[in-house]
C-alpha positions in Angstrom: -55.5 -108.5 -4.5 -52.8 -111.1 -4.6 -51.2 -112.9 -1.7 -48.1 -110.6 -1.8 -50.1 -107.4 -2.2 -49.0 -106.1 1.2 -45.5 -104.8 1.3 -42.9 -106.6 3.4 -40.4 -103.8 2.9 -40.0 -101.1 5.6 -40.9 -98.2 3.2 -43.7 -99.4 0.9 -44.5 -95.9 0.1 -41.1 -95.2 -1.4 -39.7 -96.3 -4.8 -36.5 -95.5 -6.7 -35.6 -95.4 -10.3 -32.7 -97.7 -11.3 -30.0 -96.6 -13.8 -31.1 -92.9 -13.9 -30.1 -90.9 -17.0 -28.1 -92.2 -19.9 -25.9 -95.2 -19.1 -23.7 -97.6 -21.0 -23.3 -100.3 -18.4 -26.6 -102.0 -17.5 -24.8 -104.4 -15.2 -25.1 -101.7 -12.5 -28.6 -102.8 -12.0 -27.3 -106.0 -10.5 -25.9 -103.9 -7.6 -28.5 -101.2 -7.4 -31.6 -103.4 -7.1 -30.5 -105.7 -4.3 -29.2 -102.7 -2.4 -32.5 -101.0 -2.7 -34.2 -104.1 -1.3 -31.8 -104.3 1.6 -32.4 -100.6 2.4 -36.1 -101.4 2.8 -37.3 -99.3 -0.2 -40.7 -100.6 -1.4 -40.2 -100.7 -5.2 -37.6 -100.3 -8.0 -38.5 -98.7 -11.3 -36.4 -99.6 -14.3 -36.8 -97.0 -17.0 -37.1 -97.6 -20.8 -34.6 -96.2 -23.2 -33.7 -97.6 -26.6 -30.1 -98.3 -25.9 -28.7 -100.1 -22.9 -31.9 -99.8 -20.9 -34.3 -102.5 -22.3 -36.9 -102.4 -19.6 -38.1 -106.0 -20.1 -34.5 -107.4 -19.5 -34.0 -105.1 -16.5 -37.3 -106.1 -14.9 -36.6 -109.8 -15.4 -33.2 -109.3 -13.8 -34.7 -107.4 -10.9 -37.2 -110.2 -10.3 -34.4 -112.9 -10.4 -32.2 -111.2 -7.8 -34.8 -110.1 -5.3 -37.6 -111.7 -3.3 -39.6 -108.9 -1.7 -39.2 -105.5 -3.4 -41.9 -104.5 -6.0 -40.9 -103.8 -9.6 -42.5 -101.4 -12.0 -41.7 -100.2 -15.5 -41.1 -96.5 -15.4 -42.2 -96.0 -18.2 -43.0 -97.8 -21.5 -44.2 -96.4 -24.8 -46.8 -98.7 -26.2 -46.4 -97.9 -29.9 -42.9 -99.5 -29.9 -44.3 -102.8 -28.5 -46.8 -105.3 -30.1 -49.8 -105.9 -27.8 -48.9 -109.6 -27.6 -45.4 -108.8 -26.5 -46.8 -106.6 -23.7 -49.2 -109.3 -22.8 -46.5 -111.9 -22.6 -44.2 -109.6 -20.7 -46.8 -108.8 -18.1 -47.9 -112.4 -17.6 -44.3 -113.6 -17.4 -43.3 -111.0 -14.9 -46.3 -111.6 -12.8 -45.4 -115.3 -12.4 -41.6 -114.8 -12.3 -41.8 -112.1 -9.5 -44.6 -113.8 -7.5 -47.0 -111.0 -8.2 -44.6 -108.1 -7.5 -44.8 -106.4 -10.9 -46.7 -103.4 -12.2 -46.6 -102.2 -15.9 -46.4 -98.5 -16.5 -47.0 -96.6 -19.8 -46.4 -93.1 -20.9 -47.5 -91.1 -24.0 -43.9 -90.4 -25.1 -42.8 -88.1 -27.9 -44.2 -87.8 -31.4 -40.8 -87.0 -32.9 -39.4 -90.2 -31.7 -42.3 -92.3 -33.1 -41.9 -90.5 -36.4 -38.2 -91.3 -36.6 -38.8 -95.0 -35.6 -41.7 -95.3 -38.1 -44.3 -96.4 -35.6 -47.8 -95.0 -34.9 -47.9 -92.0 -32.6 -49.3 -92.6 -29.1 -52.5 -90.8 -28.1 -55.1 -90.8 -25.4 -57.3 -93.3 -27.2 -54.5 -95.7 -27.6 -53.6 -95.4 -23.9 -57.2 -96.3 -23.1 -57.3 -99.2 -25.6 -54.0 -100.8 -24.6 -55.1 -101.1 -21.0 -58.4 -102.7 -22.0 -56.9 -105.1 -24.6 -54.3 -106.3 -22.1 -56.8 -106.7 -19.3 -59.0 -108.7 -21.6 -56.2 -111.0 -22.7 -55.0 -111.5 -19.1 -58.5 -112.5 -18.1 -58.7 -115.3 -20.7 -60.4 -113.2 -23.4 -59.5 -112.6 -27.0 -59.4 -109.5 -29.3 -60.1 -109.3 -33.0 -60.4 -106.2 -35.1 -59.0 -102.8 -35.7 -58.4 -100.0 -33.2 -55.9 -97.2 -32.8 -53.3 -99.8 -31.9 -53.5 -101.5 -35.2 -55.4 -104.3 -37.1 -55.3 -107.6 -35.3 -57.0 -110.7 -36.8 -56.8 -112.6 -33.5 -55.0 -111.9 -30.2 -55.2 -114.5 -27.4 -53.3 -116.3 -24.7 -53.4 -120.1 -24.5 -53.4 -119.8 -20.7 -54.2 -116.7 -18.6 -51.9 -115.7 -15.8 -53.0 -116.5 -12.2 -52.6 -112.8 -11.3 -52.8 -110.0 -13.8 -50.4 -107.2 -13.2 -51.7 -103.8 -12.3 -51.2 -100.9 -14.8 -50.2 -97.3 -14.3 -50.0 -94.3 -16.5 -47.4 -91.6 -16.5 -49.4 -88.4 -16.9 -48.9 -84.7 -16.9 -51.7 -82.8 -18.5 -55.3 -82.8 -17.3 -56.7 -85.1 -20.0 -54.1 -87.8 -19.4 -54.6 -87.5 -15.6 -58.3 -87.9 -16.0 -57.8 -90.9 -18.3 -55.6 -92.5 -15.6 -58.3 -91.9 -13.0 -60.9 -93.6 -15.2 -59.0 -96.6 -16.6 -55.7 -97.2 -14.8 -54.7 -98.6 -11.4 -52.2 -95.9 -10.7 -50.7 -92.7 -12.1 -47.1 -91.6 -12.0 -46.8 -87.8 -11.9 -44.1 -86.0 -13.8 -40.9 -85.1 -12.1 -40.3 -81.5 -10.9 -43.9 -80.6 -10.0 -44.6 -78.1 -7.2 -46.6 -79.3 -4.2 -49.5 -77.2 -5.5 -49.3 -78.9 -8.9 -49.2 -82.4 -7.2 -52.3 -81.5 -5.2 -54.2 -80.3 -8.3 -53.1 -83.4 -10.3 -54.2 -85.8 -7.6 -57.6 -84.1 -7.4 -58.1 -84.5 -11.2 -57.2 -88.2 -11.0 -59.5 -88.9 -8.0 -62.3 -86.8 -9.3 -62.2 -88.7 -12.6 -62.2 -92.1 -10.9 -65.2 -91.1 -8.8 -67.1 -89.9 -11.9 -66.4 -93.2 -13.6 -68.0 -95.1 -10.8 -64.8 -96.2 -9.2 -63.6 -95.8 -5.6 -62.0 -92.4 -5.2 -58.7 -93.9 -4.4 -58.8 -96.8 -6.9 -56.1 -95.1 -8.9 -53.0 -94.6 -6.7 -51.2 -91.4 -7.2 -47.4 -91.5 -7.1 -45.2 -88.4 -7.2 -41.8 -88.3 -8.7 -39.3 -86.5 -6.5 -35.9 -85.4 -7.9 -33.8 -85.8 -4.8 -30.1 -85.2 -3.8 -29.5 -85.5 0.0 -26.1 -84.6 1.5 -24.4 -84.7 -2.0 -21.6 -82.5 -3.2 -22.4 -79.3 -5.0 -21.4 -80.8 -8.3 -23.5 -83.9 -7.8 -26.5 -81.9 -6.6 -26.4 -79.7 -9.7 -26.2 -82.9 -11.9 -29.1 -84.6 -10.1 -31.4 -81.6 -9.8 -31.1 -78.6 -12.2 -29.6 -80.7 -15.0 -32.5 -83.1 -14.9 -35.0 -80.2 -15.0 -33.2 -78.8 -17.9 -33.8 -81.9 -20.0 -37.5 -81.3 -19.7 -37.8 -77.5 -20.1 -35.4 -77.5 -23.1 -37.9 -79.3 -25.2 -40.3 -77.2 -27.2 -43.9 -77.3 -25.9 -42.9 -79.7 -23.1 -41.2 -76.9 -21.2 -44.2 -74.6 -21.7 -46.5 -77.2 -20.4 -44.4 -77.8 -17.3 -44.2 -74.0 -16.6 -48.0 -73.8 -17.0 -48.7 -76.7 -14.6 -46.2 -75.2 -12.0 -47.4 -71.6 -12.6 -43.9 -70.6 -13.6 -43.1 -67.7 -15.9 -42.0 -69.2 -19.3 -40.1 -66.1 -20.4 -36.8 -67.7 -19.4 -37.3 -70.6 -21.7 -36.2 -68.7 -24.8 -32.9 -67.6 -23.1 -32.2 -71.2 -22.1 -32.9 -72.7 -25.5 -30.8 -70.0 -27.3 -27.8 -70.7 -25.1 -24.6 -71.2 -27.2 -24.3 -74.7 -25.7 -27.2 -75.8 -27.8 -26.0 -74.4 -31.2 -26.6 -76.7 -34.1 -29.8 -78.2 -32.7 -28.0 -80.0 -29.8 -30.3 -81.5 -27.1 -29.8 -81.2 -23.4 -31.0 -84.8 -23.0 -29.1 -86.5 -25.8 -25.9 -84.5 -26.4 -24.6 -83.7 -22.9 -24.1 -85.5 -19.6 -25.8 -84.1 -16.6 -22.4 -82.7 -15.4 -22.0 -80.5 -18.5 -24.9 -78.1 -18.3 -24.3 -76.0 -15.2 -23.7 -72.8 -17.1 -27.2 -73.1 -18.6 -29.0 -74.2 -15.4 -27.6 -71.1 -13.7 -30.2 -69.2 -15.7 -33.0 -70.8 -13.7 -35.1 -68.5 -11.4 -34.1 -69.1 -7.8 -37.5 -70.6 -6.8 -37.7 -73.3 -9.4 -35.6 -76.0 -7.7 -36.7 -75.5 -4.1 -40.4 -75.6 -5.2 -40.1 -78.8 -7.3 -37.3 -81.0 -5.9 -35.5 -82.0 -2.7 -31.9 -80.8 -2.7 -30.0 -80.3 0.5 -29.5 -82.0 3.9 -31.0 -85.4 4.6 -33.3 -83.9 7.2 -34.6 -81.3 4.7 -35.1 -83.9 2.0 -37.0 -86.1 4.4 -39.3 -83.2 5.1 -39.8 -82.7 1.4 -40.9 -86.3 1.1 -43.6 -85.7 3.6 -44.6 -82.6 1.7 -45.5 -84.8 -1.3 -47.8 -86.9 0.9 -49.4 -83.7 2.3 -50.0 -82.7 -1.3 -52.0 -85.9 -1.9 -49.5 -88.5 -3.1 -49.9 -92.1 -2.1 -46.3 -92.9 -2.9 -43.0 -91.1 -3.8 -40.6 -92.3 -6.4 -37.0 -91.1 -6.0 -35.5 -89.8 -9.2 -31.9 -88.9 -9.9 -30.1 -90.5 -6.9 -28.8 -94.0 -6.8 -29.7 -96.4 -3.9 -26.2 -95.9 -2.4 -26.9 -92.1 -2.3 -30.1 -92.4 -0.2 -29.0 -94.4 2.8 -28.6 -91.3 5.0 -31.9 -89.9 3.7 -33.7 -93.0 4.7 -32.3 -92.7 8.2 -33.6 -89.1 8.4 -37.0 -90.1 6.9 -37.4 -92.9 9.4 -37.5 -90.3 12.1 -40.4 -88.4 10.6 -42.2 -91.2 8.8 -45.9 -91.5 9.5 -45.8 -95.1 10.5 -49.4 -95.4 11.7 -50.8 -94.1 8.4 -48.8 -96.4 6.1 -49.6 -99.4 8.4 -53.2 -98.9 7.3 -52.8 -97.6 3.7 -51.1 -99.7 1.1 -49.7 -97.4 -1.6 -49.2 -100.1 -4.2 -51.5 -100.7 -7.2 -54.4 -103.1 -7.3 -55.2 -104.7 -10.7 -58.7 -103.8 -12.1 -60.9 -106.0 -14.2 -61.7 -105.6 -17.9 -64.2 -102.8 -18.6 -62.8 -100.5 -15.9 -63.9 -97.0 -16.6 -65.9 -97.9 -19.7 
Protein backbone atom coordinates (compact mmCIF):
# COMPACT_ATOMS: atom_id res chain seq x y z
CA UNK A 1 0.00 0.00 0.00
CA UNK A 2 1.45 3.36 -1.04
CA UNK A 3 2.20 6.34 1.16
CA UNK A 4 -0.97 8.10 0.02
CA UNK A 5 -3.26 5.11 0.33
CA UNK A 6 -5.23 6.63 3.21
CA UNK A 7 -7.66 9.26 2.09
CA UNK A 8 -7.19 12.85 3.16
CA UNK A 9 -10.61 13.81 1.78
CA UNK A 10 -13.55 14.06 4.19
CA UNK A 11 -15.64 11.46 2.33
CA UNK A 12 -13.24 8.74 1.11
CA UNK A 13 -16.16 6.36 0.62
CA UNK A 14 -17.82 8.63 -1.96
CA UNK A 15 -16.89 9.17 -5.59
CA UNK A 16 -18.47 11.10 -8.44
CA UNK A 17 -18.50 10.68 -12.20
CA UNK A 18 -17.24 13.68 -14.13
CA UNK A 19 -18.86 14.84 -17.37
CA UNK A 20 -21.87 12.51 -17.07
CA UNK A 21 -23.71 11.66 -20.29
CA UNK A 22 -22.92 12.91 -23.79
CA UNK A 23 -20.98 16.17 -23.76
CA UNK A 24 -19.33 18.43 -26.32
CA UNK A 25 -17.20 20.59 -24.01
CA UNK A 26 -14.62 18.61 -22.02
CA UNK A 27 -13.30 21.86 -20.50
CA UNK A 28 -16.05 21.46 -17.91
CA UNK A 29 -13.80 18.94 -16.18
CA UNK A 30 -11.47 21.80 -15.24
CA UNK A 31 -14.29 23.13 -13.05
CA UNK A 32 -15.92 19.89 -11.92
CA UNK A 33 -12.82 18.10 -10.62
CA UNK A 34 -11.41 20.89 -8.38
CA UNK A 35 -14.89 21.50 -6.98
CA UNK A 36 -15.29 17.81 -6.14
CA UNK A 37 -11.97 17.98 -4.28
CA UNK A 38 -13.00 21.12 -2.37
CA UNK A 39 -16.27 19.44 -1.37
CA UNK A 40 -14.33 16.60 0.24
CA UNK A 41 -15.45 13.87 -2.17
CA UNK A 42 -12.94 11.04 -2.10
CA UNK A 43 -12.59 10.26 -5.81
CA UNK A 44 -13.46 11.44 -9.31
CA UNK A 45 -14.21 9.02 -12.14
CA UNK A 46 -13.76 10.29 -15.71
CA UNK A 47 -15.72 8.07 -18.10
CA UNK A 48 -14.59 6.83 -21.52
CA UNK A 49 -16.48 7.72 -24.68
CA UNK A 50 -15.03 7.87 -28.15
CA UNK A 51 -15.81 11.53 -28.76
CA UNK A 52 -14.94 14.37 -26.39
CA UNK A 53 -14.33 12.12 -23.39
CA UNK A 54 -10.90 10.61 -23.92
CA UNK A 55 -10.35 9.09 -20.50
CA UNK A 56 -6.55 9.31 -20.60
CA UNK A 57 -6.59 13.05 -21.28
CA UNK A 58 -9.27 13.63 -18.63
CA UNK A 59 -7.37 11.64 -16.00
CA UNK A 60 -4.16 13.51 -16.73
CA UNK A 61 -5.97 16.82 -16.43
CA UNK A 62 -7.53 15.72 -13.13
CA UNK A 63 -4.12 14.80 -11.71
CA UNK A 64 -2.61 18.11 -12.80
CA UNK A 65 -5.25 20.32 -11.13
CA UNK A 66 -5.70 18.43 -7.84
CA UNK A 67 -3.49 17.21 -5.02
CA UNK A 68 -5.60 14.96 -2.79
CA UNK A 69 -8.62 13.46 -4.52
CA UNK A 70 -8.31 9.97 -6.00
CA UNK A 71 -8.84 9.39 -9.73
CA UNK A 72 -10.28 6.28 -11.40
CA UNK A 73 -11.21 5.45 -14.95
CA UNK A 74 -14.87 4.61 -15.07
CA UNK A 75 -14.60 2.57 -17.27
CA UNK A 76 -12.28 1.56 -20.16
CA UNK A 77 -12.72 -1.07 -22.87
CA UNK A 78 -9.47 -2.98 -23.25
CA UNK A 79 -9.95 -4.11 -26.92
CA UNK A 80 -9.64 -0.49 -28.13
CA UNK A 81 -6.28 -0.04 -26.36
CA UNK A 82 -2.96 -1.79 -26.99
CA UNK A 83 -1.58 -3.42 -23.80
CA UNK A 84 1.53 -1.22 -23.93
CA UNK A 85 -0.63 1.90 -24.16
CA UNK A 86 -2.51 0.78 -21.04
CA UNK A 87 0.77 -0.10 -19.35
CA UNK A 88 2.22 3.34 -20.06
CA UNK A 89 -1.01 5.09 -19.08
CA UNK A 90 -1.15 3.36 -15.71
CA UNK A 91 2.51 3.92 -14.91
CA UNK A 92 2.40 7.57 -15.98
CA UNK A 93 -0.75 8.28 -14.00
CA UNK A 94 0.62 6.57 -10.91
CA UNK A 95 3.70 8.82 -10.93
CA UNK A 96 1.89 11.96 -12.10
CA UNK A 97 -0.81 11.68 -9.41
CA UNK A 98 1.48 10.52 -6.59
CA UNK A 99 -0.26 7.15 -6.43
CA UNK A 100 -3.84 8.45 -6.50
CA UNK A 101 -4.90 6.52 -9.61
CA UNK A 102 -6.90 3.33 -10.24
CA UNK A 103 -7.58 1.79 -13.66
CA UNK A 104 -11.04 0.42 -14.32
CA UNK A 105 -12.16 -1.89 -17.13
CA UNK A 106 -15.51 -3.06 -18.44
CA UNK A 107 -16.62 -5.67 -20.94
CA UNK A 108 -18.38 -3.16 -23.22
CA UNK A 109 -20.57 -4.02 -26.19
CA UNK A 110 -19.89 -6.48 -29.01
CA UNK A 111 -21.70 -4.31 -31.58
CA UNK A 112 -19.32 -1.42 -30.93
CA UNK A 113 -16.23 -3.62 -31.26
CA UNK A 114 -17.56 -5.05 -34.52
CA UNK A 115 -18.09 -1.57 -35.94
CA UNK A 116 -14.62 -0.46 -34.84
CA UNK A 117 -13.00 -3.62 -36.22
CA UNK A 118 -11.41 -4.73 -32.95
CA UNK A 119 -11.57 -8.02 -31.13
CA UNK A 120 -14.53 -8.50 -28.84
CA UNK A 121 -13.97 -8.39 -25.11
CA UNK A 122 -14.58 -11.53 -23.08
CA UNK A 123 -14.00 -12.86 -19.60
CA UNK A 124 -10.73 -14.51 -20.60
CA UNK A 125 -9.44 -11.21 -21.93
CA UNK A 126 -10.48 -9.37 -18.78
CA UNK A 127 -8.48 -11.87 -16.76
CA UNK A 128 -5.48 -11.75 -19.07
CA UNK A 129 -5.24 -7.96 -19.33
CA UNK A 130 -5.01 -7.66 -15.55
CA UNK A 131 -2.28 -10.28 -15.38
CA UNK A 132 -0.27 -8.89 -18.32
CA UNK A 133 -0.33 -5.37 -16.86
CA UNK A 134 0.62 -6.52 -13.37
CA UNK A 135 3.54 -8.44 -14.84
CA UNK A 136 4.79 -5.47 -16.84
CA UNK A 137 4.39 -3.07 -13.91
CA UNK A 138 6.44 -5.41 -11.72
CA UNK A 139 9.36 -5.43 -14.16
CA UNK A 140 8.40 -8.57 -16.06
CA UNK A 141 7.89 -9.14 -19.79
CA UNK A 142 5.34 -10.90 -21.95
CA UNK A 143 5.82 -12.82 -25.19
CA UNK A 144 3.27 -14.92 -26.98
CA UNK A 145 -0.33 -15.11 -28.05
CA UNK A 146 -3.43 -14.90 -25.92
CA UNK A 147 -6.96 -13.57 -26.32
CA UNK A 148 -5.58 -10.02 -26.39
CA UNK A 149 -3.43 -10.64 -29.47
CA UNK A 150 -0.03 -11.88 -30.58
CA UNK A 151 2.84 -9.99 -28.96
CA UNK A 152 6.47 -10.80 -29.80
CA UNK A 153 7.78 -8.89 -26.80
CA UNK A 154 6.15 -6.52 -24.30
CA UNK A 155 8.27 -4.80 -21.67
CA UNK A 156 8.89 -1.60 -19.72
CA UNK A 157 12.40 -0.24 -19.54
CA UNK A 158 11.68 0.85 -15.96
CA UNK A 159 8.85 -0.33 -13.75
CA UNK A 160 6.74 2.23 -11.85
CA UNK A 161 7.45 2.70 -8.16
CA UNK A 162 3.79 2.03 -7.39
CA UNK A 163 1.59 -0.05 -9.67
CA UNK A 164 -1.98 1.24 -9.88
CA UNK A 165 -4.78 -0.96 -8.60
CA UNK A 166 -7.29 -2.29 -11.12
CA UNK A 167 -11.04 -2.64 -10.91
CA UNK A 168 -13.67 -4.26 -13.07
CA UNK A 169 -17.14 -3.02 -13.94
CA UNK A 170 -19.30 -6.10 -13.55
CA UNK A 171 -22.97 -6.99 -13.75
CA UNK A 172 -23.52 -10.73 -14.30
CA UNK A 173 -22.40 -13.45 -11.86
CA UNK A 174 -19.47 -14.66 -14.00
CA UNK A 175 -17.95 -11.19 -14.30
CA UNK A 176 -18.53 -10.53 -10.59
CA UNK A 177 -16.76 -13.76 -9.65
CA UNK A 178 -13.87 -12.94 -12.00
CA UNK A 179 -13.47 -9.58 -10.28
CA UNK A 180 -13.39 -11.27 -6.90
CA UNK A 181 -10.64 -13.65 -8.04
CA UNK A 182 -8.41 -11.30 -10.03
CA UNK A 183 -9.18 -7.62 -9.47
CA UNK A 184 -8.61 -5.13 -6.66
CA UNK A 185 -12.12 -3.72 -6.89
CA UNK A 186 -15.43 -4.03 -8.64
CA UNK A 187 -17.78 -1.28 -9.77
CA UNK A 188 -21.37 -2.44 -9.78
CA UNK A 189 -23.78 -1.39 -12.51
CA UNK A 190 -25.99 1.66 -11.97
CA UNK A 191 -29.66 1.17 -11.06
CA UNK A 192 -29.33 -1.97 -8.96
CA UNK A 193 -31.74 -2.58 -6.11
CA UNK A 194 -30.34 -2.94 -2.60
CA UNK A 195 -31.02 -6.68 -2.77
CA UNK A 196 -29.10 -6.94 -6.05
CA UNK A 197 -26.16 -5.06 -4.51
CA UNK A 198 -26.10 -7.45 -1.56
CA UNK A 199 -26.21 -10.50 -3.82
CA UNK A 200 -23.50 -9.08 -6.10
CA UNK A 201 -21.21 -8.25 -3.17
CA UNK A 202 -21.57 -11.78 -1.84
CA UNK A 203 -20.61 -13.25 -5.23
CA UNK A 204 -17.48 -11.07 -5.33
CA UNK A 205 -16.38 -11.79 -1.78
CA UNK A 206 -17.14 -15.49 -2.00
CA UNK A 207 -15.05 -15.78 -5.19
CA UNK A 208 -12.16 -13.92 -3.57
CA UNK A 209 -12.24 -16.28 -0.61
CA UNK A 210 -12.31 -19.38 -2.78
CA UNK A 211 -9.33 -18.05 -4.74
CA UNK A 212 -7.28 -17.88 -1.55
CA UNK A 213 -7.57 -14.12 -1.11
CA UNK A 214 -8.82 -12.12 1.83
CA UNK A 215 -12.59 -11.89 1.67
CA UNK A 216 -12.46 -8.09 1.32
CA UNK A 217 -9.46 -7.99 -1.04
CA UNK A 218 -11.72 -6.85 -3.88
CA UNK A 219 -13.47 -3.66 -2.79
CA UNK A 220 -17.11 -3.38 -3.85
CA UNK A 221 -18.33 0.01 -5.08
CA UNK A 222 -21.98 0.67 -5.86
CA UNK A 223 -23.03 3.17 -8.53
CA UNK A 224 -25.91 5.31 -7.30
CA UNK A 225 -27.88 7.47 -9.71
CA UNK A 226 -28.64 10.48 -7.56
CA UNK A 227 -30.64 13.71 -7.84
CA UNK A 228 -30.99 15.57 -4.55
CA UNK A 229 -33.19 18.68 -4.31
CA UNK A 230 -33.34 19.07 -8.09
CA UNK A 231 -36.20 20.37 -10.22
CA UNK A 232 -38.70 17.86 -11.59
CA UNK A 233 -37.25 18.21 -15.09
CA UNK A 234 -33.68 17.72 -13.90
CA UNK A 235 -34.65 14.79 -11.71
CA UNK A 236 -36.32 13.07 -14.68
CA UNK A 237 -33.21 13.70 -16.78
CA UNK A 238 -30.82 12.37 -14.13
CA UNK A 239 -32.83 9.32 -13.04
CA UNK A 240 -35.38 7.75 -15.39
CA UNK A 241 -33.64 8.96 -18.55
CA UNK A 242 -30.42 7.29 -17.47
CA UNK A 243 -32.16 4.02 -16.66
CA UNK A 244 -33.80 4.16 -20.08
CA UNK A 245 -30.42 4.10 -21.85
CA UNK A 246 -29.73 0.73 -20.21
CA UNK A 247 -33.06 -1.03 -20.54
CA UNK A 248 -33.60 0.13 -24.13
CA UNK A 249 -30.73 -2.10 -25.28
CA UNK A 250 -31.61 -5.65 -26.31
CA UNK A 251 -30.43 -8.33 -23.86
CA UNK A 252 -28.90 -5.67 -21.62
CA UNK A 253 -32.31 -4.59 -20.39
CA UNK A 254 -33.36 -8.19 -19.85
CA UNK A 255 -30.25 -8.84 -17.75
CA UNK A 256 -30.87 -5.76 -15.61
CA UNK A 257 -34.47 -6.84 -15.03
CA UNK A 258 -33.33 -10.35 -14.09
CA UNK A 259 -30.75 -9.08 -11.59
CA UNK A 260 -33.27 -6.68 -10.03
CA UNK A 261 -36.13 -9.20 -10.12
CA UNK A 262 -38.20 -6.84 -12.27
CA UNK A 263 -40.89 -7.98 -14.71
CA UNK A 264 -39.41 -7.51 -18.23
CA UNK A 265 -42.81 -7.40 -19.92
CA UNK A 266 -42.68 -3.59 -20.10
CA UNK A 267 -39.47 -3.64 -22.17
CA UNK A 268 -41.30 -4.40 -25.42
CA UNK A 269 -43.65 -1.45 -24.95
CA UNK A 270 -40.70 0.84 -24.24
CA UNK A 271 -38.66 -0.33 -27.21
CA UNK A 272 -41.62 -0.07 -29.59
CA UNK A 273 -42.35 3.52 -28.61
CA UNK A 274 -42.67 5.83 -31.67
CA UNK A 275 -39.74 7.90 -30.39
CA UNK A 276 -37.43 5.05 -31.40
CA UNK A 277 -38.73 4.50 -34.93
CA UNK A 278 -36.04 3.93 -37.52
CA UNK A 279 -33.73 2.19 -35.07
CA UNK A 280 -33.00 5.27 -32.99
CA UNK A 281 -31.15 4.75 -29.71
CA UNK A 282 -32.07 6.20 -26.33
CA UNK A 283 -28.38 6.69 -25.60
CA UNK A 284 -27.10 8.04 -28.91
CA UNK A 285 -29.99 9.93 -30.54
CA UNK A 286 -31.60 11.83 -27.67
CA UNK A 287 -30.52 14.04 -24.84
CA UNK A 288 -31.60 13.03 -21.37
CA UNK A 289 -34.25 15.76 -21.44
CA UNK A 290 -36.09 14.37 -24.48
CA UNK A 291 -37.32 10.97 -23.27
CA UNK A 292 -39.84 11.78 -20.51
CA UNK A 293 -42.77 10.43 -22.53
CA UNK A 294 -41.06 7.03 -22.66
CA UNK A 295 -39.87 6.90 -19.05
CA UNK A 296 -43.44 7.55 -17.94
CA UNK A 297 -44.04 3.89 -18.88
CA UNK A 298 -41.73 2.68 -16.07
CA UNK A 299 -43.43 0.76 -13.25
CA UNK A 300 -43.70 3.00 -10.20
CA UNK A 301 -41.30 0.96 -8.06
CA UNK A 302 -38.33 0.94 -10.46
CA UNK A 303 -36.74 4.28 -9.61
CA UNK A 304 -37.31 4.26 -5.81
CA UNK A 305 -35.74 0.79 -5.63
CA UNK A 306 -32.69 1.56 -7.75
CA UNK A 307 -31.78 5.25 -7.38
CA UNK A 308 -31.81 8.23 -4.99
CA UNK A 309 -34.23 10.87 -6.22
CA UNK A 310 -35.76 13.40 -3.82
CA UNK A 311 -34.76 15.55 -0.88
CA UNK A 312 -31.17 15.77 0.29
CA UNK A 313 -32.09 14.00 3.52
CA UNK A 314 -33.77 11.14 1.68
CA UNK A 315 -30.83 10.75 -0.72
CA UNK A 316 -28.37 10.73 2.21
CA UNK A 317 -30.33 7.83 3.67
CA UNK A 318 -30.20 6.03 0.31
CA UNK A 319 -26.39 6.34 0.38
CA UNK A 320 -26.32 4.51 3.71
CA UNK A 321 -28.67 1.91 2.23
CA UNK A 322 -25.90 1.04 -0.23
CA UNK A 323 -23.44 0.49 2.61
CA UNK A 324 -26.00 -1.60 4.49
CA UNK A 325 -26.29 -3.75 1.35
CA UNK A 326 -22.55 -4.44 1.40
CA UNK A 327 -20.89 -1.67 -0.61
CA UNK A 328 -17.46 -0.38 0.45
CA UNK A 329 -17.91 2.82 -1.56
CA UNK A 330 -20.62 4.66 -3.47
CA UNK A 331 -20.08 6.38 -6.81
CA UNK A 332 -22.51 9.22 -7.59
CA UNK A 333 -23.85 9.03 -11.12
CA UNK A 334 -25.83 11.61 -13.06
CA UNK A 335 -25.32 14.68 -10.86
CA UNK A 336 -22.55 17.24 -11.21
CA UNK A 337 -20.39 18.25 -8.23
CA UNK A 338 -22.25 21.56 -7.96
CA UNK A 339 -25.51 19.60 -7.63
CA UNK A 340 -24.43 17.59 -4.58
CA UNK A 341 -23.31 20.27 -2.11
CA UNK A 342 -26.61 20.15 -0.20
CA UNK A 343 -26.57 16.35 -0.31
CA UNK A 344 -23.13 16.22 1.30
CA UNK A 345 -24.36 18.45 4.12
CA UNK A 346 -27.24 16.05 4.73
CA UNK A 347 -24.97 13.01 4.47
CA UNK A 348 -22.51 14.51 6.96
CA UNK A 349 -25.26 14.35 9.58
CA UNK A 350 -25.84 10.60 9.10
CA UNK A 351 -22.34 9.49 8.08
CA UNK A 352 -20.86 6.56 9.99
CA UNK A 353 -17.66 8.35 10.89
CA UNK A 354 -16.24 5.69 13.18
CA UNK A 355 -16.63 2.96 10.58
CA UNK A 356 -14.86 4.84 7.79
CA UNK A 357 -12.10 5.96 10.14
CA UNK A 358 -11.19 2.28 10.39
CA UNK A 359 -12.12 1.01 6.90
CA UNK A 360 -10.35 2.39 3.84
CA UNK A 361 -12.71 1.92 0.86
CA UNK A 362 -10.01 2.50 -1.77
CA UNK A 363 -8.36 -0.20 -3.84
CA UNK A 364 -5.04 -1.86 -2.96
CA UNK A 365 -2.92 -3.15 -5.89
CA UNK A 366 -2.33 -6.90 -5.96
CA UNK A 367 0.80 -8.72 -7.18
CA UNK A 368 1.15 -10.76 -10.40
CA UNK A 369 -0.50 -14.15 -10.16
CA UNK A 370 -3.48 -12.90 -8.14
CA UNK A 371 -6.29 -15.43 -8.41
CA UNK A 372 -4.34 -17.79 -10.66
